[in-house]
C-alpha positions as CSV (number, residue, x, y, z in Angstrom):
1,X,-9.6,-5.4,16.8
2,X,-11.1,-3.4,19.4
3,X,-10.0,-3.5,23.1
4,X,-10.8,-2.1,26.3
5,X,-8.4,-0.1,28.3
6,X,-8.7,0.7,32.1
7,X,-6.8,3.4,33.9
8,X,-6.7,3.0,37.6
9,X,-5.8,5.7,40.4
10,X,-6.5,8.8,38.2
11,X,-6.8,11.9,40.4
12,X,-10.4,13.4,40.6
13,X,-9.1,16.8,39.5
14,X,-7.7,15.1,36.2
15,X,-10.9,13.2,35.7
16,X,-12.9,16.5,36.2
17,X,-10.9,18.3,33.6
18,X,-11.1,15.6,31.0
19,X,-14.8,15.3,31.6
20,X,-15.1,19.3,31.2
21,X,-13.1,19.3,28.0
22,X,-15.3,16.3,26.6
23,X,-18.5,18.2,27.5
24,X,-17.2,21.3,26.1
25,X,-16.8,19.5,22.6
26,X,-20.2,17.7,23.1
27,X,-18.6,14.5,23.5
28,X,-18.9,11.6,26.3
29,X,-15.5,11.2,28.4
30,X,-15.1,7.8,26.5
31,X,-15.2,9.4,22.9
32,X,-12.9,12.2,23.8
33,X,-10.3,9.9,25.3
34,X,-10.5,7.6,22.2
35,X,-10.0,10.6,20.0
36,X,-7.0,11.7,22.2
37,X,-5.4,8.4,21.9
38,X,-5.9,8.3,18.2
39,X,-4.4,11.5,17.8
40,X,-1.3,10.5,19.9
41,X,-0.9,7.7,17.6
42,X,-1.2,9.5,14.3
43,X,1.4,12.1,15.8
44,X,3.6,9.4,16.4
45,X,3.2,7.9,13.0
46,X,3.8,11.2,11.4
47,X,7.0,11.7,13.4
48,X,8.1,8.2,12.0
49,X,7.3,9.3,8.5
50,X,9.2,12.6,8.7
51,X,12.1,10.7,10.1
52,X,12.1,8.3,7.1
53,X,11.6,11.0,4.5
54,X,14.4,12.9,6.1
55,X,16.9,10.2,4.8
56,X,15.5,10.9,1.5
57,X,16.3,14.5,1.2
58,X,18.8,14.0,-1.6
59,X,16.3,12.2,-3.8
60,X,14.6,15.7,-4.2
61,X,11.2,14.4,-3.1
62,X,8.5,16.9,-4.2
63,X,5.3,17.7,-2.8
64,X,3.4,15.0,-4.8
65,X,6.0,12.4,-3.6
66,X,5.4,13.5,0.1
67,X,1.7,13.3,-0.4
68,X,1.8,9.8,-1.9
69,X,4.1,8.6,0.9
70,X,1.4,10.0,3.5
71,X,-1.6,8.4,1.6
72,X,0.4,5.2,1.4
73,X,0.9,4.9,5.1
74,X,-2.9,5.8,5.7
75,X,-3.9,3.0,3.3
76,X,-1.7,0.5,5.1
77,X,-3.6,1.3,8.3
78,X,-7.1,0.5,7.0
């Protein structure tokens, strides 16, 4: 489901800085901010995954096991 988010009382200098960053990437402000929010979500999920894996250290997880865990988490999001 897609929802709209509105943020009020953003200082002009913040809006201008965000608009400049978006323009530098050839994006609209909306696309830039959506990508920023999505990156924040992924970072939080990665943090949670790492915390989960930390508890499994004694199991001797190899690189393939870690990749499988990460891919499994991504498939759950789709």
